[in-house]
Residue, then its C-alpha position, 0 to 999 in steps of 0.5 A: m138076538p142080535d142082529t145078523y147084520p150091523n148095518f145097511e152096508a153088509l146086509a146090502k151085501k149078502e141079499t138082494s133087492g127087490v126079492d129078499y126085501d123092497i123100501l118105499v119112500r113118499r116125500e110130502t110134508l117135513e113135518f112127519a115121517i112115518v117108517a117101518p123100519h122093519g115092514g113087510r114079512i119083518e114085524a107083520g102089519t107095520s108097512e100097512i100101519a104105517g103108509s095109512i097113517a101117512d095118507p090114509a087113501t081111504d079119507a080123500a079129504a085127507d090133510p096132510r099126508h105125512s111122508f113116508y118111508a118102509f123098508e120090506g122083507l120080502k123072503p117067504s120065510g126067515n124075514g128076521v135076518l133083516h131085521i136092523t136095530s133101530t140105533h143101527f138102522d142106517e139105510p141111504l133113502c131113510l136117512t135122507l128123507i129122516g133128515a129133513c122132516e123135524r119129527v120121526l114117528t116110528i112103528h114096530g111090531e111086538q111081538s107078545t101074543e098075551s096082551g094087545e097093548v101099544f108101548v110108546g118111547g122116544l124122546d118127543d114126551a109131549l107128542g107121547k102124551r097126545l098120542t097115549l090119549e088119543l090111543t087111549a080115547g079110542g079104546f086102546e091099551v097104552g103103556v111104556q115097554p117095560d125094557p129101558d133098552l127097548q124104549g127108543r130113549e137113545p139120541g142115534n135112536l131112528c124115532n130121534r133122528g129128524t131135525t128136532s132130533a126127538g121123535v115118538q116109536l110105537e110098538l104094537t104088541r102082535a096080539l095088537r095087530l092081528t085084531m086089525f087084520e084078518s091076519l098077518s100073512p100077506e092076503g090077510r093084510q090084504h082085509r083090514k077090519p074096523r080097528f086098523d081104521v080107529f088105531v090110524k084116525a087116533v093117531r093122525r089126531a094126536l099128529g094133528a094136534 
């Protein structure tokens, strides 16, 4: 299904900041930016996962804190209209942040309910391999998105727009995200299951390798 809006400018003309959507930004180290471009109620759970990868508040000794960005849908329903595909995503605060960071890791929500899988994509093959190894060791099923158009290999994909021009995108199926939260409702996402922390720690190990 094509996006409702071709870019952020078109979205901002029709949707209201603070009512229909919100933007979260934290600038920390410039080695990595952890980005959830379809967070909040668009691809539920991705904001929370990205935020904890960037800054796991439950671990006071965690170092470093990575830069973080999330574009979140706030609508009671119909948040799919806020989805801007990664090759067209151009919200200015996001572009400013990732343009200063070496590599970008994007967290997406894939809608499959049949398999608890993580699809690894993007142009940073070395980081992709480290993530695959750590996630597999953590007991996660890891693969490559079967649709070539969804593998994040385009230079203009959001994950490849850091200063190295090569990053990674992780697509988490709905089935997998449901193992991390009590539910994917806003209330349910406040209650995280142990699988959430296992995933976050595996990703952080890969980023620190």
